[in-house]
PDB file of N, CA, C and O in Angstrom:
ATOM      1  N   UNK A   1      17.562   3.916 -24.489  1.00  0.00           N
ATOM      2  CA  UNK A   1      17.103   2.554 -24.025  1.00  0.00           C
ATOM      3  C   UNK A   1      16.911   2.128 -25.623  1.00  0.00           C
ATOM      4  O   UNK A   1      16.560   2.799 -26.593  1.00  0.00           O
ATOM      5  N   UNK A   2      17.248   0.877 -25.500  1.00  0.00           N
ATOM      6  CA  UNK A   2      17.359  -0.494 -27.288  1.00  0.00           C
ATOM      7  C   UNK A   2      16.167   0.050 -28.439  1.00  0.00           C
ATOM      8  O   UNK A   2      16.400   0.628 -29.501  1.00  0.00           O
ATOM      9  N   UNK A   3      14.726  -0.358 -27.826  1.00  0.00           N
ATOM     10  CA  UNK A   3      13.876  -0.067 -28.289  1.00  0.00           C
ATOM     11  C   UNK A   3      12.663   0.870 -28.085  1.00  0.00           C
ATOM     12  O   UNK A   3      11.673   0.454 -27.482  1.00  0.00           O
ATOM     13  N   UNK A   4      12.704   1.770 -28.437  1.00  0.00           N
ATOM     14  CA  UNK A   4      11.571   3.202 -27.635  1.00  0.00           C
ATOM     15  C   UNK A   4      10.330   3.027 -28.236  1.00  0.00           C
ATOM     16  O   UNK A   4       9.365   3.731 -27.937  1.00  0.00           O
ATOM     17  N   UNK A   5      10.293   2.269 -28.938  1.00  0.00           N
ATOM     18  CA  UNK A   5       8.915   2.990 -29.888  1.00  0.00           C
ATOM     19  C   UNK A   5       7.739   2.041 -29.032  1.00  0.00           C
ATOM     20  O   UNK A   5       6.570   2.312 -29.307  1.00  0.00           O
ATOM     21  N   UNK A   6       7.920   1.209 -28.258  1.00  0.00           N
ATOM     22  CA  UNK A   6       6.726   0.384 -27.572  1.00  0.00           C
ATOM     23  C   UNK A   6       6.541   1.759 -26.312  1.00  0.00           C
ATOM     24  O   UNK A   6       5.448   1.802 -25.748  1.00  0.00           O
ATOM     25  N   UNK A   7       7.232   2.451 -26.057  1.00  0.00           N
ATOM     26  CA  UNK A   7       7.359   3.383 -25.127  1.00  0.00           C
ATOM     27  C   UNK A   7       7.062   4.778 -25.481  1.00  0.00           C
ATOM     28  O   UNK A   7       6.589   5.447 -24.562  1.00  0.00           O
ATOM     29  N   UNK A   8       7.240   5.382 -26.648  1.00  0.00           N
ATOM     30  CA  UNK A   8       6.675   6.371 -27.399  1.00  0.00           C
ATOM     31  C   UNK A   8       4.617   6.488 -28.482  1.00  0.00           C
ATOM     32  O   UNK A   8       4.015   7.379 -29.081  1.00  0.00           O
ATOM     33  N   UNK A   9       4.411   5.409 -28.231  1.00  0.00           N
ATOM     34  CA  UNK A   9       3.157   5.264 -28.557  1.00  0.00           C
ATOM     35  C   UNK A   9       2.277   5.482 -27.095  1.00  0.00           C
ATOM     36  O   UNK A   9       2.590   5.160 -25.949  1.00  0.00           O
ATOM     37  N   UNK A  10       0.952   6.217 -27.657  1.00  0.00           N
ATOM     38  CA  UNK A  10      -0.179   6.763 -26.547  1.00  0.00           C
ATOM     39  C   UNK A  10      -0.676   4.973 -26.373  1.00  0.00           C
ATOM     40  O   UNK A  10      -0.619   4.099 -27.237  1.00  0.00           O
ATOM     41  N   UNK A  11      -1.176   4.861 -24.876  1.00  0.00           N
ATOM     42  CA  UNK A  11      -2.048   3.628 -24.411  1.00  0.00           C
ATOM     43  C   UNK A  11      -3.481   4.576 -23.491  1.00  0.00           C
ATOM     44  O   UNK A  11      -3.505   5.695 -22.979  1.00  0.00           O
ATOM     45  N   UNK A  12      -4.426   3.594 -23.609  1.00  0.00           N
ATOM     46  CA  UNK A  12      -5.786   3.746 -23.181  1.00  0.00           C
ATOM     47  C   UNK A  12      -5.364   2.846 -21.435  1.00  0.00           C
ATOM     48  O   UNK A  12      -5.395   1.625 -21.284  1.00  0.00           O
ATOM     49  N   UNK A  13      -5.040   3.766 -20.450  1.00  0.00           N
ATOM     50  CA  UNK A  13      -5.228   2.471 -19.083  1.00  0.00           C
ATOM     51  C   UNK A  13      -7.047   2.074 -19.028  1.00  0.00           C
ATOM     52  O   UNK A  13      -7.927   2.837 -19.427  1.00  0.00           O
ATOM     53  N   UNK A  14      -7.253   0.795 -18.472  1.00  0.00           N
ATOM     54  CA  UNK A  14      -8.347   0.024 -18.371  1.00  0.00           C
ATOM     55  C   UNK A  14      -9.130   1.171 -17.434  1.00  0.00           C
ATOM     56  O   UNK A  14      -8.271   1.862 -16.886  1.00  0.00           O
ATOM     57  N   UNK A  15     -10.172   1.498 -17.157  1.00  0.00           N
ATOM     58  CA  UNK A  15     -11.126   2.051 -16.707  1.00  0.00           C
ATOM     59  C   UNK A  15     -10.930   1.223 -15.084  1.00  0.00           C
ATOM     60  O   UNK A  15     -10.728   0.031 -14.853  1.00  0.00           O
ATOM     61  N   UNK A  16     -11.140   2.826 -13.776  1.00  0.00           N
ATOM     62  CA  UNK A  16     -11.149   2.627 -12.716  1.00  0.00           C
ATOM     63  C   UNK A  16     -12.661   1.900 -12.695  1.00  0.00           C
ATOM     64  O   UNK A  16     -13.607   1.983 -13.478  1.00  0.00           O
ATOM     65  N   UNK A  17     -12.467   1.142 -11.436  1.00  0.00           N
ATOM     66  CA  UNK A  17     -14.416   0.875 -11.026  1.00  0.00           C
ATOM     67  C   UNK A  17     -15.122   2.197 -10.293  1.00  0.00           C
ATOM     68  O   UNK A  17     -16.345   2.234 -10.160  1.00  0.00           O
ATOM     69  N   UNK A  18     -14.224   3.328  -9.807  1.00  0.00           N
ATOM     70  CA  UNK A  18     -15.320   4.157  -8.925  1.00  0.00           C
ATOM     71  C   UNK A  18     -15.549   5.143 -10.771  1.00  0.00           C
ATOM     72  O   UNK A  18     -16.709   5.554 -10.783  1.00  0.00           O
ATOM     73  N   UNK A  19     -15.165   5.356 -11.476  1.00  0.00           N
ATOM     74  CA  UNK A  19     -15.177   5.764 -12.955  1.00  0.00           C
ATOM     75  C   UNK A  19     -16.518   5.769 -13.607  1.00  0.00           C
ATOM     76  O   UNK A  19     -16.797   4.577 -13.740  1.00  0.00           O
ATOM     77  N   UNK A  20     -17.585   6.562 -14.130  1.00  0.00           N
ATOM     78  CA  UNK A  20     -18.470   6.351 -14.584  1.00  0.00           C
ATOM     79  C   UNK A  20     -18.296   5.350 -15.625  1.00  0.00           C
ATOM     80  O   UNK A  20     -17.179   5.236 -16.129  1.00  0.00           O
ATOM     81  N   UNK A  21     -19.258   4.605 -16.016  1.00  0.00           N
ATOM     82  CA  UNK A  21     -19.061   4.449 -17.435  1.00  0.00           C
ATOM     83  C   UNK A  21     -18.352   5.408 -18.601  1.00  0.00           C
ATOM     84  O   UNK A  21     -17.256   5.375 -19.159  1.00  0.00           O
ATOM     85  N   UNK A  22     -19.800   6.486 -18.716  1.00  0.00           N
ATOM     86  CA  UNK A  22     -20.131   7.702 -19.774  1.00  0.00           C
ATOM     87  C   UNK A  22     -18.081   8.243 -20.050  1.00  0.00           C
ATOM     88  O   UNK A  22     -17.556   8.556 -21.119  1.00  0.00           O
ATOM     89  N   UNK A  23     -17.472   8.168 -18.778  1.00  0.00           N
ATOM     90  CA  UNK A  23     -16.157   9.291 -18.453  1.00  0.00           C
ATOM     91  C   UNK A  23     -15.398   7.924 -19.923  1.00  0.00           C
ATOM     92  O   UNK A  23     -15.438   6.704 -20.078  1.00  0.00           O
ATOM     93  N   UNK A  24     -14.819   9.077 -20.647  1.00  0.00           N
ATOM     94  CA  UNK A  24     -13.354   8.313 -21.204  1.00  0.00           C
ATOM     95  C   UNK A  24     -12.509   8.053 -20.197  1.00  0.00           C
ATOM     96  O   UNK A  24     -12.301   8.816 -19.254  1.00  0.00           O
ATOM     97  N   UNK A  25     -11.832   6.614 -20.423  1.00  0.00           N
ATOM     98  CA  UNK A  25     -10.310   6.599 -19.880  1.00  0.00           C
ATOM     99  C   UNK A  25      -9.297   7.662 -20.092  1.00  0.00           C
ATOM    100  O   UNK A  25      -9.643   8.272 -21.104  1.00  0.00           O
ATOM    101  N   UNK A  26      -8.101   8.215 -19.559  1.00  0.00           N
ATOM    102  CA  UNK A  26      -7.177   8.797 -19.958  1.00  0.00           C
ATOM    103  C   UNK A  26      -6.233   8.312 -20.537  1.00  0.00           C
ATOM    104  O   UNK A  26      -5.868   7.295 -19.946  1.00  0.00           O
ATOM    105  N   UNK A  27      -5.595   8.547 -21.480  1.00  0.00           N
ATOM    106  CA  UNK A  27      -4.745   8.131 -22.241  1.00  0.00           C
ATOM    107  C   UNK A  27      -2.978   8.930 -21.713  1.00  0.00           C
ATOM    108  O   UNK A  27      -2.602  10.092 -21.557  1.00  0.00           O
ATOM    109  N   UNK A  28      -2.510   7.990 -21.623  1.00  0.00           N
ATOM    110  CA  UNK A  28      -1.218   8.277 -21.313  1.00  0.00           C
ATOM    111  C   UNK A  28       0.314   7.566 -22.292  1.00  0.00           C
ATOM    112  O   UNK A  28       0.399   6.764 -23.222  1.00  0.00           O
ATOM    113  N   UNK A  29       1.312   8.337 -21.511  1.00  0.00           N
ATOM    114  CA  UNK A  29       2.338   7.677 -22.750  1.00  0.00           C
ATOM    115  C   UNK A  29       3.344   7.244 -21.558  1.00  0.00           C
ATOM    116  O   UNK A  29       2.822   7.617 -20.507  1.00  0.00           O
ATOM    117  N   UNK A  30       4.582   6.603 -21.306  1.00  0.00           N
ATOM    118  CA  UNK A  30       5.679   5.988 -21.047  1.00  0.00           C
ATOM    119  C   UNK A  30       6.840   6.883 -21.495  1.00  0.00           C
ATOM    120  O   UNK A  30       6.837   6.651 -22.703  1.00  0.00           O
ATOM    121  N   UNK A  31       7.508   7.475 -21.352  1.00  0.00           N
ATOM    122  CA  UNK A  31       8.423   8.142 -21.544  1.00  0.00           C
ATOM    123  C   UNK A  31       9.659   8.287 -20.844  1.00  0.00           C
ATOM    124  O   UNK A  31       9.602   8.809 -19.731  1.00  0.00           O
ATOM    125  N   UNK A  32      10.955   7.859 -21.368  1.00  0.00           N
ATOM    126  CA  UNK A  32      12.454   8.370 -20.462  1.00  0.00           C
ATOM    127  C   UNK A  32      12.206   9.961 -19.794  1.00  0.00           C
ATOM    128  O   UNK A  32      11.573  10.943 -20.181  1.00  0.00           O
ATOM    129  N   UNK A  33      12.879   9.725 -18.834  1.00  0.00           N
ATOM    130  CA  UNK A  33      12.177  11.722 -18.189  1.00  0.00           C
ATOM    131  C   UNK A  33      13.502  11.771 -17.565  1.00  0.00           C
ATOM    132  O   UNK A  33      13.567  11.240 -16.456  1.00  0.00           O
ATOM    133  N   UNK A  34      14.834  12.419 -18.150  1.00  0.00           N
ATOM    134  CA  UNK A  34      15.939  13.008 -17.739  1.00  0.00           C
ATOM    135  C   UNK A  34      16.061  14.388 -17.364  1.00  0.00           C
ATOM    136  O   UNK A  34      16.268  15.264 -18.205  1.00  0.00           O
ATOM    137  N   UNK A  35      15.937  14.628 -16.091  1.00  0.00           N
ATOM    138  CA  UNK A  35      16.244  15.750 -15.326  1.00  0.00           C
ATOM    139  C   UNK A  35      17.352  15.921 -14.313  1.00  0.00           C
ATOM    140  O   UNK A  35      18.165  15.003 -14.425  1.00  0.00           O
ATOM    141  N   UNK A  36      17.636  16.714 -13.440  1.00  0.00           N
ATOM    142  CA  UNK A  36      18.841  16.886 -12.506  1.00  0.00           C
ATOM    143  C   UNK A  36      18.268  15.902 -11.437  1.00  0.00           C
ATOM    144  O   UNK A  36      17.155  16.156 -10.976  1.00  0.00           O
ATOM    145  N   UNK A  37      19.027  14.665 -10.959  1.00  0.00           N
ATOM    146  CA  UNK A  37      19.058  14.077 -10.191  1.00  0.00           C
ATOM    147  C   UNK A  37      18.608  12.840 -10.173  1.00  0.00           C
ATOM    148  O   UNK A  37      18.834  12.104  -9.212  1.00  0.00           O
ATOM    149  N   UNK A  38      17.649  12.302 -11.634  1.00  0.00           N
ATOM    150  CA  UNK A  38      17.504  11.587 -12.279  1.00  0.00           C
ATOM    151  C   UNK A  38      18.572  10.503 -11.470  1.00  0.00           C
ATOM    152  O   UNK A  38      19.562  10.978 -10.914  1.00  0.00           O
ATOM    153  N   UNK A  39      18.308   8.981 -11.436  1.00  0.00           N
ATOM    154  CA  UNK A  39      19.662   8.078 -11.805  1.00  0.00           C
ATOM    155  C   UNK A  39      19.432   7.238 -12.995  1.00  0.00           C
ATOM    156  O   UNK A  39      18.265   6.891 -13.176  1.00  0.00           O
ATOM    157  N   UNK A  40      20.151   6.920 -13.677  1.00  0.00           N
ATOM    158  CA  UNK A  40      20.298   6.672 -14.838  1.00  0.00           C
ATOM    159  C   UNK A  40      21.572   5.393 -14.585  1.00  0.00           C
ATOM    160  O   UNK A  40      22.444   5.446 -13.718  1.00  0.00           O
ATOM    161  N   UNK A  41      21.357   4.152 -15.718  1.00  0.00           N
ATOM    162  CA  UNK A  41      21.894   3.167 -15.599  1.00  0.00           C
ATOM    163  C   UNK A  41      23.085   3.682 -17.216  1.00  0.00           C
ATOM    164  O   UNK A  41      22.539   4.260 -18.157  1.00  0.00           O
ATOM    165  N   UNK A  42      24.385   3.416 -17.266  1.00  0.00           N
ATOM    166  CA  UNK A  42      25.464   3.570 -18.473  1.00  0.00           C
ATOM    167  C   UNK A  42      26.255   2.834 -18.013  1.00  0.00           C
ATOM    168  O   UNK A  42      26.555   2.905 -16.821  1.00  0.00           O
ATOM    169  N   UNK A  43      26.835   1.873 -18.904  1.00  0.00           N
ATOM    170  CA  UNK A  43      27.572   0.379 -19.045  1.00  0.00           C
ATOM    171  C   UNK A  43      27.411   0.161 -17.551  1.00  0.00           C
ATOM    172  O   UNK A  43      28.255   0.545 -16.741  1.00  0.00           O
ATOM    173  N   UNK A  44      26.239  -0.501 -17.202  1.00  0.00           N
ATOM    174  CA  UNK A  44      26.181  -1.472 -16.332  1.00  0.00           C
ATOM    175  C   UNK A  44      26.254  -0.167 -14.835  1.00  0.00           C
ATOM    176  O   UNK A  44      25.585  -0.340 -13.816  1.00  0.00           O
ATOM    177  N   UNK A  45      26.642   0.339 -14.919  1.00  0.00           N
ATOM    178  CA  UNK A  45      26.617   1.297 -13.600  1.00  0.00           C
ATOM    179  C   UNK A  45      25.488   2.129 -13.181  1.00  0.00           C
ATOM    180  O   UNK A  45      24.584   2.320 -13.995  1.00  0.00           O
ATOM    181  N   UNK A  46      25.425   2.663 -11.977  1.00  0.00           N
ATOM    182  CA  UNK A  46      24.694   3.724 -11.918  1.00  0.00           C
ATOM    183  C   UNK A  46      25.477   5.307 -11.437  1.00  0.00           C
ATOM    184  O   UNK A  46      26.426   5.523 -10.682  1.00  0.00           O
ATOM    185  N   UNK A  47      24.418   6.439 -12.419  1.00  0.00           N
ATOM    186  CA  UNK A  47      24.643   7.287 -12.111  1.00  0.00           C
ATOM    187  C   UNK A  47      23.616   8.233 -12.109  1.00  0.00           C
ATOM    188  O   UNK A  47      22.411   7.987 -12.157  1.00  0.00           O
ATOM    189  N   UNK A  48      24.058   9.137 -12.061  1.00  0.00           N
ATOM    190  CA  UNK A  48      23.326  10.793 -11.384  1.00  0.00           C
ATOM    191  C   UNK A  48      22.935  11.506 -12.467  1.00  0.00           C
ATOM    192  O   UNK A  48      24.029  11.577 -13.026  1.00  0.00           O
ATOM    193  N   UNK A  49      21.918  12.295 -13.435  1.00  0.00           N
ATOM    194  CA  UNK A  49      21.814  13.383 -14.618  1.00  0.00           C
ATOM    195  C   UNK A  49      22.094  14.534 -13.672  1.00  0.00           C
ATOM    196  O   UNK A  49      21.645  14.722 -12.542  1.00  0.00           O
ATOM    197  N   UNK A  50      22.935  15.260 -14.387  1.00  0.00           N
ATOM    198  CA  UNK A  50      23.467  16.524 -13.628  1.00  0.00           C
ATOM    199  C   UNK A  50      22.599  17.345 -14.762  1.00  0.00           C
ATOM    200  O   UNK A  50      21.826  18.019 -14.080  1.00  0.00           O
ATOM    201  N   UNK A  51      22.437  17.521 -15.619  1.00  0.00           N
ATOM    202  CA  UNK A  51      21.743  18.567 -16.691  1.00  0.00           C
ATOM    203  C   UNK A  51      21.322  17.757 -18.313  1.00  0.00           C
ATOM    204  O   UNK A  51      21.606  16.644 -18.755  1.00  0.00           O
ATOM    205  N   UNK A  52      20.753  18.586 -18.724  1.00  0.00           N
ATOM    206  CA  UNK A  52      20.630  17.853 -20.341  1.00  0.00           C
ATOM    207  C   UNK A  52      21.060  19.049 -21.133  1.00  0.00           C
ATOM    208  O   UNK A  52      21.029  20.170 -20.625  1.00  0.00           O
ATOM    209  N   UNK A  53      21.421  18.867 -22.243  1.00  0.00           N
ATOM    210  CA  UNK A  53      21.756  19.187 -23.720  1.00  0.00           C
ATOM    211  C   UNK A  53      21.246  19.041 -24.882  1.00  0.00           C
ATOM    212  O   UNK A  53      21.611  18.179 -25.680  1.00  0.00           O
ATOM    213  N   UNK A  54      19.894  20.302 -25.182  1.00  0.00           N
ATOM    214  CA  UNK A  54      19.543  19.834 -26.523  1.00  0.00           C
ATOM    215  C   UNK A  54      20.046  20.114 -27.669  1.00  0.00           C
ATOM    216  O   UNK A  54      19.611  21.232 -27.945  1.00  0.00           O
ATOM    217  N   UNK A  55      20.837  19.681 -28.656  1.00  0.00           N
ATOM    218  CA  UNK A  55      20.696  20.403 -30.160  1.00  0.00           C
ATOM    219  C   UNK A  55      19.736  19.598 -30.782  1.00  0.00           C
ATOM    220  O   UNK A  55      18.836  18.834 -30.431  1.00  0.00           O
ATOM    221  N   UNK A  56      20.411  20.182 -32.224  1.00  0.00           N
ATOM    222  CA  UNK A  56      19.471  20.200 -33.471  1.00  0.00           C
ATOM    223  C   UNK A  56      19.177  18.422 -33.834  1.00  0.00           C
ATOM    224  O   UNK A  56      18.155  17.833 -34.185  1.00  0.00           O
ATOM    225  N   UNK A  57      20.558  17.954 -33.566  1.00  0.00           N
ATOM    226  CA  UNK A  57      20.898  16.616 -33.932  1.00  0.00           C
ATOM    227  C   UNK A  57      20.766  15.437 -32.668  1.00  0.00           C
ATOM    228  O   UNK A  57      20.647  14.216 -32.764  1.00  0.00           O
ATOM    229  N   UNK A  58      20.839  16.326 -31.443  1.00  0.00           N
ATOM    230  CA  UNK A  58      21.313  14.645 -30.213  1.00  0.00           C
ATOM    231  C   UNK A  58      20.840  14.993 -29.215  1.00  0.00           C
ATOM    232  O   UNK A  58      20.701  16.207 -29.365  1.00  0.00           O
ATOM    233  N   UNK A  59      20.468  14.714 -28.208  1.00  0.00           N
ATOM    234  CA  UNK A  59      20.005  14.781 -26.762  1.00  0.00           C
ATOM    235  C   UNK A  59      20.803  14.094 -25.933  1.00  0.00           C
ATOM    236  O   UNK A  59      20.812  12.888 -25.686  1.00  0.00           O
ATOM    237  N   UNK A  60      21.563  15.081 -25.468  1.00  0.00           N
ATOM    238  CA  UNK A  60      23.171  14.770 -24.594  1.00  0.00           C
ATOM    239  C   UNK A  60      22.750  14.439 -22.878  1.00  0.00           C
ATOM    240  O   UNK A  60      21.626  13.981 -23.084  1.00  0.00           O
ATOM    241  N   UNK A  61      22.819  14.414 -22.268  1.00  0.00           N
ATOM    242  CA  UNK A  61      22.672  13.836 -21.111  1.00  0.00           C
ATOM    243  C   UNK A  61      24.078  14.065 -19.835  1.00  0.00           C
ATOM    244  O   UNK A  61      24.393  13.028 -19.251  1.00  0.00           O
ATOM    245  N   UNK A  62      24.741  15.165 -19.504  1.00  0.00           N
ATOM    246  CA  UNK A  62      25.376  15.149 -18.602  1.00  0.00           C
ATOM    247  C   UNK A  62      25.381  14.496 -16.994  1.00  0.00           C
ATOM    248  O   UNK A  62      24.802  14.795 -15.950  1.00  0.00           O
ATOM    249  N   UNK A  63      26.223  13.595 -17.346  1.00  0.00           N
ATOM    250  CA  UNK A  63      26.434  12.647 -15.840  1.00  0.00           C
ATOM    251  C   UNK A  63      27.272  13.399 -15.108  1.00  0.00           C
ATOM    252  O   UNK A  63      28.276  14.018 -15.460  1.00  0.00           O
ATOM    253  N   UNK A  64      26.743  13.282 -14.015  1.00  0.00           N
ATOM    254  CA  UNK A  64      27.626  14.006 -12.627  1.00  0.00           C
ATOM    255  C   UNK A  64      29.074  13.263 -12.522  1.00  0.00           C
ATOM    256  O   UNK A  64      30.184  13.732 -12.774  1.00  0.00           O
ATOM    257  N   UNK A  65      28.781  12.187 -12.151  1.00  0.00           N
ATOM    258  CA  UNK A  65      30.250  11.020 -11.673  1.00  0.00           C
ATOM    259  C   UNK A  65      31.500  11.105 -13.104  1.00  0.00           C
ATOM    260  O   UNK A  65      32.710  11.333 -13.105  1.00  0.00           O
ATOM    261  N   UNK A  66      30.744  10.873 -13.953  1.00  0.00           N
ATOM    262  CA  UNK A  66      31.575  10.905 -15.109  1.00  0.00           C
ATOM    263  C   UNK A  66      31.973  12.297 -15.774  1.00  0.00           C
ATOM    264  O   UNK A  66      32.878  12.256 -16.608  1.00  0.00           O
ATOM    265  N   UNK A  67      31.456  13.375 -15.521  1.00  0.00           N
ATOM    266  CA  UNK A  67      31.816  14.920 -15.903  1.00  0.00           C
ATOM    267  C   UNK A  67      31.783  15.107 -17.333  1.00  0.00           C
ATOM    268  O   UNK A  67      32.359  16.077 -17.825  1.00  0.00           O
ATOM    269  N   UNK A  68      31.099  14.182 -18.124  1.00  0.00           N
ATOM    270  CA  UNK A  68      30.970  14.372 -19.356  1.00  0.00           C
ATOM    271  C   UNK A  68      29.775  14.017 -19.636  1.00  0.00           C
ATOM    272  O   UNK A  68      29.068  13.434 -18.815  1.00  0.00           O
ATOM    273  N   UNK A  69      29.324  14.371 -21.031  1.00  0.00           N
ATOM    274  CA  UNK A  69      28.108  14.648 -21.600  1.00  0.00           C
ATOM    275  C   UNK A  69      28.058  12.953 -22.830  1.00  0.00           C
ATOM    276  O   UNK A  69      28.606  12.519 -23.843  1.00  0.00           O
ATOM    277  N   UNK A  70      26.934  12.538 -21.742  1.00  0.00           N
ATOM    278  CA  UNK A  70      26.431  10.985 -23.062  1.00  0.00           C
ATOM    279  C   UNK A  70      25.178  11.042 -23.854  1.00  0.00           C
ATOM    280  O   UNK A  70      24.122  11.612 -23.577  1.00  0.00           O
ATOM    281  N   UNK A  71      25.545  10.241 -25.036  1.00  0.00           N
ATOM    282  CA  UNK A  71      24.270  10.277 -25.735  1.00  0.00           C
ATOM    283  C   UNK A  71      22.990   9.758 -24.821  1.00  0.00           C
ATOM    284  O   UNK A  71      23.244   9.045 -23.851  1.00  0.00           O
ATOM    285  N   UNK A  72      21.660  10.097 -25.109  1.00  0.00           N
ATOM    286  CA  UNK A  72      20.934   9.838 -24.105  1.00  0.00           C
ATOM    287  C   UNK A  72      20.330   8.286 -24.425  1.00  0.00           C
ATOM    288  O   UNK A  72      19.712   7.577 -23.631  1.00  0.00           O
ATOM    289  N   UNK A  73      20.728   7.947 -25.948  1.00  0.00           N
ATOM    290  CA  UNK A  73      20.026   6.645 -26.604  1.00  0.00           C
ATOM    291  C   UNK A  73      21.223   5.530 -25.728  1.00  0.00           C
ATOM    292  O   UNK A  73      21.076   4.325 -25.932  1.00  0.00           O
ATOM    293  N   UNK A  74      22.143   5.896 -24.968  1.00  0.00           N
ATOM    294  CA  UNK A  74      23.049   5.017 -24.511  1.00  0.00           C
ATOM    295  C   UNK A  74      22.907   4.418 -23.149  1.00  0.00           C
ATOM    296  O   UNK A  74      23.495   3.435 -22.699  1.00  0.00           O
ATOM    297  N   UNK A  75      21.719   5.449 -22.380  1.00  0.00           N
ATOM    298  CA  UNK A  75      21.268   5.262 -21.180  1.00  0.00           C
ATOM    299  C   UNK A  75      20.324   4.231 -20.588  1.00  0.00           C
ATOM    300  O   UNK A  75      20.221   3.293 -21.379  1.00  0.00           O
ATOM    301  N   UNK A  76      19.835   4.111 -19.853  1.00  0.00           N
ATOM    302  CA  UNK A  76      18.706   2.739 -19.452  1.00  0.00           C
ATOM    303  C   UNK A  76      18.494   3.553 -18.491  1.00  0.00           C
ATOM    304  O   UNK A  76      19.431   3.985 -17.819  1.00  0.00           O
ATOM    305  N   UNK A  77      16.807   4.008 -18.198  1.00  0.00           N
ATOM    306  CA  UNK A  77      16.439   4.825 -17.260  1.00  0.00           C
ATOM    307  C   UNK A  77      14.705   4.232 -17.020  1.00  0.00           C
ATOM    308  O   UNK A  77      14.206   4.133 -18.141  1.00  0.00           O
ATOM    309  N   UNK A  78      14.043   3.969 -16.306  1.00  0.00           N
ATOM    310  CA  UNK A  78      12.353   3.835 -15.851  1.00  0.00           C
ATOM    311  C   UNK A  78      11.788   4.334 -16.919  1.00  0.00           C
ATOM    312  O   UNK A  78      12.668   4.942 -17.530  1.00  0.00           O
ATOM    313  N   UNK A  79      10.765   4.404 -17.483  1.00  0.00           N
ATOM    314  CA  UNK A  79      10.066   5.413 -18.341  1.00  0.00           C
ATOM    315  C   UNK A  79       9.511   5.832 -17.171  1.00  0.00           C
ATOM    316  O   UNK A  79       9.717   5.254 -16.104  1.00  0.00           O
ATOM    317  N   UNK A  80       8.583   7.131 -17.332  1.00  0.00           N
ATOM    318  CA  UNK A  80       7.512   8.068 -16.508  1.00  0.00           C
ATOM    319  C   UNK A  80       6.361   8.037 -17.178  1.00  0.00           C
ATOM    320  O   UNK A  80       6.173   8.166 -18.388  1.00  0.00           O
ATOM    321  N   UNK A  81       5.475   7.827 -16.163  1.00  0.00           N
ATOM    322  CA  UNK A  81       3.540   7.690 -17.262  1.00  0.00           C
ATOM    323  C   UNK A  81       3.330   9.652 -16.973  1.00  0.00           C
ATOM    324  O   UNK A  81       3.231  10.343 -15.960  1.00  0.00           O
ATOM    325  N   UNK A  82       3.337   9.884 -18.148  1.00  0.00           N
ATOM    326  CA  UNK A  82       2.872  11.064 -18.575  1.00  0.00           C
ATOM    327  C   UNK A  82       1.317  10.933 -18.737  1.00  0.00           C
ATOM    328  O   UNK A  82       0.763   9.834 -18.730  1.00  0.00           O
ATOM    329  N   UNK A  83       0.659  12.098 -18.879  1.00  0.00           N
ATOM    330  CA  UNK A  83      -1.085  12.315 -18.743  1.00  0.00           C
ATOM    331  C   UNK A  83      -1.120  13.223 -20.464  1.00  0.00           C
ATOM    332  O   UNK A  83      -0.638  14.319 -20.752  1.00  0.00           O
ATOM    333  N   UNK A  84      -1.638  12.554 -21.056  1.00  0.00           N
ATOM    334  CA  UNK A  84      -1.830  13.021 -22.204  1.00  0.00           C
ATOM    335  C   UNK A  84      -3.108  14.056 -22.302  1.00  0.00           C
ATOM    336  O   UNK A  84      -3.100  15.183 -22.798  1.00  0.00           O
ATOM    337  N   UNK A  85      -3.810  13.611 -21.912  1.00  0.00           N
ATOM    338  CA  UNK A  85      -5.101  14.650 -21.059  1.00  0.00           C
ATOM    339  C   UNK A  85      -5.522  15.137 -20.199  1.00  0.00           C
ATOM    340  O   UNK A  85      -5.657  14.567 -19.116  1.00  0.00           O
ATOM    341  N   UNK A  86      -5.980  16.799 -20.514  1.00  0.00           N
ATOM    342  CA  UNK A  86      -6.360  17.124 -19.399  1.00  0.00           C
ATOM    343  C   UNK A  86      -7.971  16.521 -18.783  1.00  0.00           C
ATOM    344  O   UNK A  86      -9.045  16.435 -19.378  1.00  0.00           O
ATOM    345  N   UNK A  87      -7.617  16.182 -17.423  1.00  0.00           N
ATOM    346  CA  UNK A  87      -9.132  15.752 -16.723  1.00  0.00           C
ATOM    347  C   UNK A  87     -10.033  16.466 -16.520  1.00  0.00           C
ATOM    348  O   UNK A  87     -11.065  16.028 -16.012  1.00  0.00           O
TER     349      UNK A  87
END
């Protein structure tokens, strides 16, 4: 992802009409999720994530079709909604 700063900030979702006004709305973040089987875009083509390698300095995603790891910053993937509070 080129500009991840927008995804890394937690946002308040608008309250649903079914929730009571006294309840606080949940805090969520939208982050890229790399796991086995996820479809990602790399250099204009679609690939499947095989596994993820985490080191001190970088996050590498092994792509099954390439048979090689790629820096996660070079991949494009739809962000996943992650709930930051328990309900």
